[in-house]
SEVEX-15027 format. One record per residue: chain; x, y, z of N, C-alpha, C in turn; residue number from 1; residue in one letter. Coordinates in nm, 2 decimals. Atoms other than C-alpha are relative to their C-alpha. Layout:
SEVEX-15027
+-------+--------+--------+--------+--------+--------+--------+--------+--------+--------+-----+------+
: kette :    n_x :    n_y :    n_z :   ca_x :   ca_y :   ca_z :    c_x :    c_y :    c_z :  nr : rest :
+-------+--------+--------+--------+--------+--------+--------+--------+--------+--------+-----+------+
:     A :      X :      Y :      Z :      X :      Y :      Z :      X :      Y :      Z : NUM :    a :
...
+-------+--------+--------+--------+--------+--------+--------+--------+--------+--------+-----+------+
This chain:
SEVEX-15027
+-------+--------+--------+--------+--------+--------+--------+--------+--------+--------+-----+------+
: kette :    n_x :    n_y :    n_z :   ca_x :   ca_y :   ca_z :    c_x :    c_y :    c_z :  nr : rest :
+-------+--------+--------+--------+--------+--------+--------+--------+--------+--------+-----+------+
:     A :   0.03 :   0.06 :  -0.12 :   4.35 :  13.02 :  28.94 :  -0.16 :  -0.02 :   0.01 :   1 :    m :
:     A :   0.16 :   0.04 :  -0.02 :   3.98 :  12.98 :  28.87 :  -0.02 :  -0.16 :   0.04 :   2 :    a :
:     A :   0.01 :   0.14 :  -0.02 :   4.02 :  12.62 :  28.89 :   0.07 :  -0.05 :   0.13 :   3 :    n :
:     A :  -0.07 :   0.02 :  -0.14 :   4.21 :  12.61 :  29.23 :  -0.08 :   0.01 :   0.10 :   4 :    d :
:     A :   0.09 :   0.01 :  -0.11 :   4.05 :  12.52 :  29.55 :   0.10 :  -0.02 :   0.12 :   5 :    l :
:     A :  -0.08 :  -0.01 :  -0.15 :   4.20 :  12.58 :  29.92 :  -0.12 :  -0.05 :   0.09 :   6 :    n :
:     A :   0.09 :   0.05 :  -0.09 :   3.96 :  12.36 :  30.12 :   0.05 :  -0.12 :   0.08 :   7 :    q :
:     A :  -0.04 :   0.12 :  -0.09 :   4.06 :  12.14 :  30.41 :  -0.13 :  -0.01 :   0.09 :   8 :    c :
:     A :   0.10 :   0.05 :  -0.09 :   3.84 :  11.91 :  30.64 :   0.07 :  -0.08 :   0.09 :   9 :    t :
:     A :  -0.09 :   0.12 :  -0.06 :   3.96 :  11.73 :  30.93 :  -0.10 :  -0.02 :   0.13 :  10 :    f :
:     A :   0.05 :   0.08 :  -0.11 :   3.82 :  11.53 :  31.22 :   0.10 :  -0.02 :   0.10 :  11 :    i :
:     A :  -0.09 :   0.03 :  -0.10 :   3.97 :  11.53 :  31.55 :  -0.03 :   0.07 :   0.13 :  12 :    g :
:     A :   0.05 :  -0.05 :  -0.13 :   3.98 :  11.63 :  31.93 :   0.11 :   0.10 :   0.04 :  13 :    r :
:     A :  -0.05 :  -0.11 :  -0.04 :   4.09 :  11.94 :  32.09 :   0.11 :  -0.06 :   0.13 :  14 :    l :
:     A :  -0.09 :   0.03 :  -0.13 :   4.41 :  11.91 :  32.31 :  -0.01 :   0.09 :   0.10 :  15 :    g :
:     A :   0.00 :  -0.11 :  -0.13 :   4.35 :  12.20 :  32.53 :  -0.13 :   0.10 :  -0.03 :  16 :    k :
:     A :   0.12 :  -0.08 :   0.03 :   4.06 :  12.43 :  32.58 :   0.03 :   0.13 :  -0.10 :  17 :    d :
:     A :   0.00 :  -0.12 :   0.10 :   4.03 :  12.70 :  32.29 :   0.03 :   0.14 :   0.09 :  18 :    p :
:     A :  -0.06 :  -0.14 :  -0.06 :   4.18 :  13.05 :  32.37 :  -0.07 :   0.12 :  -0.08 :  19 :    q :
:     A :   0.08 :  -0.11 :   0.05 :   3.94 :  13.35 :  32.29 :   0.05 :   0.12 :   0.02 :  20 :    s :
:     A :  -0.01 :  -0.14 :  -0.04 :   4.01 :  13.71 :  32.26 :  -0.05 :   0.09 :  -0.12 :  21 :    k :
:     A :   0.06 :  -0.12 :   0.11 :   3.86 :  14.03 :  32.06 :   0.13 :   0.07 :  -0.03 :  22 :    a :
:     A :  -0.10 :  -0.09 :   0.08 :   4.07 :  14.21 :  31.79 :  -0.05 :   0.14 :   0.05 :  23 :    m :
:     A :   0.02 :  -0.15 :  -0.03 :   4.11 :  14.59 :  31.83 :  -0.13 :   0.05 :  -0.08 :  24 :    p :
:     A :   0.11 :  -0.04 :   0.09 :   3.81 :  14.61 :  31.57 :  -0.15 :  -0.07 :   0.08 :  25 :    s :
:     A :   0.12 :   0.06 :  -0.06 :   3.58 :  14.40 :  31.81 :  -0.03 :  -0.12 :  -0.03 :  26 :    g :
:     A :   0.01 :   0.15 :   0.06 :   3.59 :  14.08 :  31.61 :   0.04 :  -0.10 :   0.09 :  27 :    t :
:     A :  -0.04 :   0.09 :  -0.07 :   3.60 :  13.78 :  31.82 :   0.11 :  -0.09 :  -0.09 :  28 :    e :
:     A :  -0.09 :   0.11 :   0.06 :   3.89 :  13.53 :  31.73 :   0.02 :  -0.13 :   0.11 :  29 :    v :
:     A :  -0.02 :   0.11 :  -0.09 :   3.94 :  13.17 :  31.88 :   0.09 :  -0.07 :  -0.06 :  30 :    c :
:     A :  -0.10 :   0.09 :   0.05 :   4.25 :  12.95 :  31.83 :  -0.01 :  -0.14 :   0.11 :  31 :    d :
:     A :  -0.01 :   0.13 :  -0.09 :   4.28 :  12.60 :  31.93 :   0.06 :  -0.12 :  -0.10 :  32 :    f :
:     A :  -0.08 :   0.11 :   0.08 :   4.47 :  12.28 :  31.79 :  -0.11 :  -0.13 :   0.03 :  33 :    s :
:     A :   0.08 :   0.12 :  -0.01 :   4.31 :  11.95 :  31.71 :   0.09 :  -0.11 :  -0.05 :  34 :    i :
:     A :  -0.09 :   0.13 :   0.03 :   4.49 :  11.59 :  31.71 :  -0.08 :  -0.07 :  -0.12 :  35 :    a :
:     A :   0.07 :   0.09 :   0.11 :   4.41 :  11.40 :  31.38 :   0.09 :  -0.12 :  -0.01 :  36 :    v :
:     A :  -0.08 :   0.12 :   0.02 :   4.53 :  11.05 :  31.34 :   0.02 :  -0.03 :  -0.14 :  37 :    g :
:     A :  -0.05 :   0.05 :   0.12 :   4.69 :  10.90 :  31.02 :   0.05 :  -0.14 :   0.02 :  38 :    w :
:     A :  -0.06 :   0.17 :  -0.01 :   4.76 :  10.53 :  30.93 :   0.05 :  -0.04 :  -0.15 :  39 :    k :
:     A :  -0.04 :   0.06 :   0.15 :   4.97 :  10.39 :  30.64 :   0.00 :  -0.15 :   0.03 :  40 :    s :
:     A :  -0.02 :   0.14 :  -0.02 :   5.06 :  10.03 :  30.58 :   0.08 :  -0.05 :   0.13 :  41 :    k :
:     A :  -0.08 :   0.06 :  -0.10 :   5.31 :   9.99 :  30.82 :   0.02 :   0.09 :   0.15 :  42 :    d :
:     A :   0.00 :  -0.10 :  -0.10 :   5.28 :  10.31 :  31.04 :  -0.13 :   0.06 :   0.04 :  43 :    k :
:     A :   0.13 :  -0.08 :  -0.03 :   5.03 :  10.52 :  31.22 :   0.05 :   0.12 :   0.10 :  44 :    e :
:     A :  -0.05 :  -0.12 :  -0.10 :   5.07 :  10.87 :  31.42 :  -0.11 :   0.11 :   0.00 :  45 :    g :
:     A :   0.09 :  -0.12 :  -0.05 :   4.91 :  11.18 :  31.53 :   0.08 :   0.13 :  -0.08 :  46 :    t :
:     A :  -0.06 :  -0.12 :   0.04 :   4.95 :  11.52 :  31.35 :  -0.09 :   0.11 :   0.10 :  47 :    e :
:     A :   0.08 :  -0.11 :  -0.08 :   4.84 :  11.86 :  31.55 :  -0.03 :   0.10 :  -0.11 :  48 :    w :
:     A :   0.01 :  -0.07 :   0.11 :   4.64 :  12.08 :  31.31 :  -0.05 :   0.15 :   0.09 :  49 :    v :
:     A :   0.07 :  -0.12 :  -0.06 :   4.60 :  12.47 :  31.44 :  -0.10 :   0.06 :  -0.08 :  50 :    n :
:     A :   0.11 :  -0.04 :   0.03 :   4.28 :  12.62 :  31.40 :  -0.03 :   0.14 :   0.04 :  51 :    i :
:     A :   0.01 :  -0.16 :  -0.04 :   4.18 :  13.00 :  31.39 :  -0.15 :   0.02 :  -0.04 :  52 :    t :
:     A :   0.12 :  -0.01 :   0.06 :   3.81 :  13.08 :  31.38 :  -0.02 :   0.17 :   0.03 :  53 :    a :
:     A :   0.03 :  -0.14 :  -0.02 :   3.66 :  13.44 :  31.35 :  -0.15 :   0.04 :   0.03 :  54 :    f :
:     A :   0.15 :  -0.04 :  -0.03 :   3.33 :  13.64 :  31.45 :  -0.06 :  -0.10 :   0.08 :  55 :    g :
:     A :   0.11 :   0.09 :  -0.06 :   3.03 :  13.42 :  31.54 :   0.04 :  -0.13 :   0.03 :  56 :    k :
:     A :  -0.04 :   0.15 :  -0.03 :   3.18 :  13.10 :  31.50 :   0.13 :   0.00 :   0.09 :  57 :    l :
:     A :  -0.10 :  -0.02 :  -0.14 :   3.48 :  13.21 :  31.74 :  -0.07 :   0.00 :   0.10 :  58 :    a :
:     A :   0.08 :  -0.01 :  -0.12 :   3.22 :  13.28 :  31.99 :  -0.04 :  -0.12 :   0.01 :  59 :    e :
:     A :   0.04 :   0.13 :   0.00 :   3.07 :  12.95 :  31.93 :   0.10 :  -0.10 :   0.07 :  60 :    i :
:     A :  -0.13 :   0.07 :  -0.02 :   3.39 :  12.77 :  31.95 :   0.05 :   0.03 :   0.14 :  61 :    c :
:     A :  -0.05 :  -0.06 :  -0.15 :   3.51 :  12.97 :  32.27 :  -0.12 :  -0.05 :   0.10 :  62 :    g :
:     A :   0.12 :   0.04 :  -0.08 :   3.16 :  12.88 :  32.44 :  -0.01 :  -0.16 :   0.04 :  63 :    q :
:     A :   0.06 :   0.16 :  -0.01 :   3.10 :  12.50 :  32.35 :   0.13 :  -0.10 :  -0.02 :  64 :    w :
:     A :  -0.11 :   0.10 :   0.01 :   3.44 :  12.35 :  32.28 :   0.10 :   0.00 :   0.12 :  65 :    l :
:     A :  -0.11 :   0.01 :  -0.12 :   3.70 :  12.24 :  32.54 :   0.08 :  -0.15 :  -0.01 :  66 :    h :
:     A :  -0.09 :   0.10 :   0.02 :   3.98 :  11.99 :  32.59 :  -0.07 :  -0.14 :  -0.03 :  67 :    k :
:     A :   0.08 :   0.15 :   0.01 :   3.87 :  11.63 :  32.43 :  -0.12 :   0.00 :  -0.08 :  68 :    g :
:     A :   0.13 :   0.00 :   0.07 :   3.57 :  11.77 :  32.24 :   0.04 :  -0.05 :  -0.13 :  69 :    s :
:     A :  -0.02 :   0.05 :   0.12 :   3.55 :  11.59 :  31.91 :  -0.06 :   0.09 :  -0.11 :  70 :    q :
:     A :   0.08 :  -0.07 :   0.09 :   3.49 :  11.81 :  31.61 :   0.03 :  -0.03 :  -0.14 :  71 :    v :
:     A :  -0.04 :   0.02 :   0.14 :   3.50 :  11.84 :  31.24 :   0.00 :   0.14 :  -0.05 :  72 :    m :
:     A :  -0.02 :  -0.12 :   0.04 :   3.64 :  12.14 :  31.10 :   0.03 :   0.00 :  -0.14 :  73 :    i :
:     A :  -0.06 :  -0.01 :   0.13 :   3.64 :  12.28 :  30.76 :   0.02 :   0.15 :  -0.03 :  74 :    s :
:     A :  -0.07 :  -0.14 :   0.03 :   3.82 :  12.58 :  30.62 :   0.09 :   0.01 :  -0.11 :  75 :    g :
:     A :  -0.12 :  -0.04 :   0.11 :   4.12 :  12.72 :  30.40 :   0.14 :   0.00 :   0.09 :  76 :    r :
:     A :  -0.14 :   0.01 :  -0.05 :   4.47 :  12.65 :  30.46 :   0.08 :   0.13 :   0.01 :  77 :    m :
:     A :  -0.08 :  -0.13 :   0.01 :   4.69 :  12.97 :  30.56 :   0.12 :  -0.01 :   0.04 :  78 :    k :
:     A :  -0.13 :   0.00 :  -0.04 :   5.06 :  12.99 :  30.59 :   0.04 :   0.14 :   0.04 :  79 :    t :
:     A :  -0.04 :  -0.13 :  -0.04 :   5.19 :  13.30 :  30.78 :   0.15 :  -0.02 :   0.05 :  80 :    e :
:     A :  -0.16 :   0.01 :  -0.02 :   5.57 :  13.41 :  30.82 :   0.02 :   0.12 :   0.10 :  81 :    s :
:     A :  -0.06 :  -0.12 :  -0.10 :   5.76 :  13.63 :  31.07 :   0.18 :  -0.02 :   0.03 :  82 :    w :
:     A :  -0.14 :   0.02 :  -0.02 :   6.12 :  13.70 :  31.12 :   0.05 :   0.02 :   0.16 :  83 :    d :
:     A :  -0.03 :   0.01 :  -0.14 :   6.28 :  13.59 :  31.45 :   0.16 :   0.00 :   0.01 :  84 :    k :
:     A :  -0.16 :   0.00 :   0.01 :   6.65 :  13.67 :  31.50 :   0.05 :   0.00 :  -0.12 :  85 :    d :
:     A :  -0.06 :   0.00 :   0.13 :   6.70 :  13.70 :  31.14 :  -0.04 :  -0.13 :  -0.08 :  86 :    g :
:     A :   0.03 :   0.11 :   0.05 :   6.56 :  13.39 :  31.05 :  -0.16 :  -0.01 :  -0.01 :  87 :    v :
:     A :   0.17 :   0.01 :   0.03 :   6.20 :  13.35 :  30.87 :  -0.04 :  -0.13 :   0.06 :  88 :    t :
:     A :   0.06 :   0.10 :  -0.05 :   5.96 :  13.14 :  31.06 :  -0.13 :  -0.01 :  -0.07 :  89 :    q :
:     A :   0.12 :   0.03 :   0.08 :   5.66 :  12.98 :  30.92 :  -0.09 :  -0.07 :   0.09 :  90 :    y :
:     A :   0.11 :   0.08 :  -0.06 :   5.33 :  12.86 :  31.06 :  -0.11 :  -0.02 :  -0.10 :  91 :    k :
:     A :   0.14 :   0.02 :   0.09 :   5.03 :  12.69 :  30.88 :  -0.11 :  -0.04 :   0.10 :  92 :    t :
:     A :   0.09 :   0.03 :  -0.08 :   4.70 :  12.71 :  31.01 :  -0.14 :  -0.03 :  -0.08 :  93 :    k :
:     A :   0.12 :   0.00 :   0.06 :   4.33 :  12.65 :  30.92 :  -0.10 :   0.11 :   0.04 :  94 :    i :
:     A :   0.07 :  -0.08 :  -0.04 :   4.11 :  12.93 :  30.91 :  -0.14 :  -0.04 :  -0.02 :  95 :    v :
:     A :   0.14 :   0.07 :   0.00 :   3.76 :  12.78 :  31.01 :  -0.11 :   0.08 :  -0.06 :  96 :    a :
:     A :   0.14 :  -0.03 :   0.09 :   3.46 :  12.81 :  30.78 :  -0.12 :  -0.03 :   0.09 :  97 :    d :
:     A :   0.11 :   0.08 :  -0.08 :   3.25 :  12.57 :  30.97 :   0.04 :  -0.11 :   0.10 :  98 :    s :
:     A :  -0.03 :   0.09 :  -0.11 :   3.25 :  12.36 :  31.27 :  -0.11 :  -0.09 :   0.05 :  99 :    m :
:     A :   0.11 :   0.06 :  -0.04 :   3.04 :  12.06 :  31.36 :   0.06 :  -0.08 :   0.12 : 100 :    q :
:     A :  -0.04 :   0.05 :  -0.12 :   3.06 :  11.91 :  31.71 :  -0.04 :  -0.16 :   0.00 : 101 :    m :
:     A :   0.01 :   0.16 :   0.01 :   3.09 :  11.51 :  31.73 :  -0.03 :  -0.05 :   0.11 : 102 :    l :
:     A :   0.01 :   0.08 :  -0.13 :   3.07 :  11.26 :  31.98 :  -0.13 :   0.00 :   0.08 : 103 :    g :
:     A :   0.13 :   0.01 :  -0.08 :   2.82 :  11.18 :  32.24 :   0.01 :   0.07 :   0.12 : 104 :    g :
:     A :   0.02 :  -0.07 :  -0.11 :   2.71 :  11.32 :  32.55 :   0.11 :   0.00 :   0.11 : 105 :    k :
:     A :  -0.12 :   0.01 :  -0.08 :   3.01 :  11.19 :  32.77 :   0.12 :   0.08 :  -0.05 : 106 :    s :
:     A :  -0.10 :  -0.08 :   0.03 :   3.23 :  11.41 :  32.56 :  -0.04 :   0.13 :   0.06 : 107 :    d :
:     A :   0.05 :  -0.15 :  -0.03 :   3.03 :  11.72 :  32.67 :  -0.03 :  -0.02 :   0.18 : 108 :    n :
:     A :   0.02 :  -0.01 :  -0.17 :   2.98 :  11.60 :  33.06 :   0.06 :   0.09 :   0.06 : 109 :    a :
:     A :  -0.04 :  -0.09 :  -0.09 :   3.02 :  11.84 :  33.31 :   0.08 :   0.14 :  -0.05 : 110 :    g :
:     A :  -0.05 :  -0.13 :   0.09 :   3.09 :  12.13 :  33.06 :  -0.09 :   0.11 :  -0.01 : 111 :    q :
:     A :   0.10 :  -0.11 :   0.04 :   2.79 :  12.32 :  33.07 :  -0.08 :  -0.01 :  -0.11 : 112 :    g :
:     A :   0.06 :   0.02 :   0.15 :   2.64 :  12.18 :  32.76 :  -0.12 :  -0.07 :   0.00 : 113 :    n :
:     A :   0.12 :   0.06 :  -0.01 :   2.32 :  12.06 :  32.91 :  -0.11 :   0.05 :  -0.11 : 114 :    q :
:     A :   0.09 :  -0.04 :   0.09 :   2.03 :  12.04 :  32.64 :   0.09 :   0.03 :  -0.13 : 115 :    g :
:     A :  -0.07 :  -0.01 :   0.14 :   2.31 :  12.05 :  32.36 :   0.00 :  -0.11 :  -0.07 : 116 :    h :
:     A :  -0.02 :   0.14 :   0.07 :   2.29 :  11.80 :  32.11 :   0.12 :   0.00 :  -0.10 : 117 :    q :
:     A :  -0.13 :   0.00 :   0.07 :   2.60 :  11.66 :  31.95 :  -0.05 :  -0.02 :  -0.16 : 118 :    s :
:     A :   0.02 :  -0.01 :   0.17 :   2.64 :  11.69 :  31.55 :  -0.07 :   0.13 :  -0.04 : 119 :    g :
:     A :   0.02 :  -0.14 :   0.03 :   2.56 :  12.05 :  31.57 :   0.10 :   0.07 :  -0.12 : 120 :    s :
:     A :  -0.07 :  -0.07 :   0.10 :   2.69 :  12.23 :  31.27 :   0.00 :   0.14 :   0.00 : 121 :    n :
:     A :  -0.01 :  -0.16 :   0.00 :   2.79 :  12.60 :  31.30 :   0.10 :   0.03 :  -0.12 : 122 :    f :
:     A :  -0.08 :  -0.05 :   0.10 :   2.91 :  12.79 :  31.00 :   0.03 :   0.16 :  -0.01 : 123 :    q :
:     A :  -0.02 :  -0.16 :  -0.02 :   3.07 :  13.14 :  30.96 :  -0.10 :   0.07 :  -0.10 : 124 :    q :
:     A :   0.08 :  -0.08 :   0.10 :   2.81 :  13.38 :  30.80 :   0.06 :   0.05 :  -0.13 : 125 :    p :
:     A :  -0.04 :  -0.03 :   0.15 :   2.88 :  13.44 :  30.42 :   0.01 :   0.15 :   0.01 : 126 :    q :
:     A :  -0.02 :  -0.15 :   0.01 :   2.81 :  13.83 :  30.48 :   0.09 :   0.05 :   0.09 : 127 :    n :
:     A :  -0.09 :  -0.03 :  -0.10 :   3.04 :  13.84 :  30.78 :   0.15 :   0.02 :  -0.05 : 128 :    n :
:     A :  -0.14 :  -0.01 :   0.07 :   3.38 :  13.98 :  30.68 :   0.10 :  -0.07 :   0.09 : 129 :    s :
:     A :  -0.12 :   0.09 :  -0.08 :   3.65 :  13.76 :  30.80 :   0.15 :   0.05 :  -0.04 : 130 :    v :
:     A :  -0.12 :  -0.05 :   0.02 :   3.99 :  13.92 :  30.83 :   0.09 :  -0.08 :  -0.08 : 131 :    p :
:     A :  -0.12 :   0.06 :   0.06 :   4.26 :  13.84 :  30.57 :   0.15 :   0.01 :   0.05 : 132 :    d :
:     A :  -0.14 :   0.00 :  -0.02 :   4.62 :  13.81 :  30.58 :   0.06 :   0.15 :   0.07 : 133 :    s :
:     A :  -0.05 :  -0.14 :  -0.04 :   4.67 :  14.21 :  30.66 :  -0.08 :   0.02 :   0.11 : 134 :    g :
:     A :   0.07 :  -0.05 :  -0.12 :   4.41 :  14.25 :  30.92 :   0.00 :  -0.07 :   0.12 : 135 :    d :
:     A :   0.02 :   0.10 :  -0.10 :   4.45 :  13.95 :  31.14 :   0.15 :   0.03 :   0.08 : 136 :    d :
:     A :  -0.11 :  -0.04 :  -0.08 :   4.79 :  14.09 :  31.26 :   0.00 :   0.11 :   0.09 : 137 :    n :
:     A :   0.02 :  -0.12 :  -0.07 :   4.66 :  14.38 :  31.42 :  -0.01 :  -0.03 :   0.15 : 138 :    a :
:     A :   0.01 :   0.04 :  -0.16 :   4.60 :  14.19 :  31.76 :   0.09 :  -0.08 :   0.04 : 139 :    f :
:     A :  -0.09 :   0.10 :  -0.03 :   4.89 :  13.96 :  31.76 :   0.12 :   0.08 :   0.07 : 140 :    n :
:     A :  -0.09 :  -0.06 :  -0.10 :   5.07 :  14.11 :  32.05 :   0.10 :  -0.08 :   0.07 : 141 :    d :
:     A :  -0.09 :   0.10 :  -0.06 :   5.23 :  13.79 :  32.21 :   0.00 :  -0.12 :  -0.08 : 142 :    d :
:     A :   0.01 :   0.14 :   0.10 :   5.16 :  13.53 :  31.91 :   0.10 :   0.04 :  -0.10 : 143 :    i :
:     A :  -0.08 :  -0.06 :   0.09 :   5.46 :  13.52 :  31.69 :  -0.04 :  -0.02 :  -0.14 : 144 :    p :
:     A :   0.05 :   0.02 :   0.14 :   5.24 :  13.43 :  31.38 :  -0.12 :   0.13 :  -0.02 : 145 :    w :
+-------+--------+--------+--------+--------+--------+--------+--------+--------+--------+-----+------+
């Protein structure tokens, strides 16, 4: 596995305001989804990408992002599973390592972001431990994944 890489980067717009909450350990977690477009020779469409951020990055996302915000997200892909009525369900999401706000002032108008420059880049601190697959299920009281 030394030559393997799990790294994804997306540019898209939030479909709704992000949802933030604290885990029992006190670590902030922020969930949101972005719409990303794709185009082939004869078709085009939109995919929704589920994003989860932890720690300081989650706090920043919860404070500065809103429905319609254009962002670039980099992170790793993670698939989680759970049983529902005897059937195994799966959900794939991106665990964000960094977020960069894109777009102009009109994207942030009326959202309390005065004085904020677009294009700011926020990264998850490397020394901040981000919960792995075992730890982040401790706060999933109403989320099926």
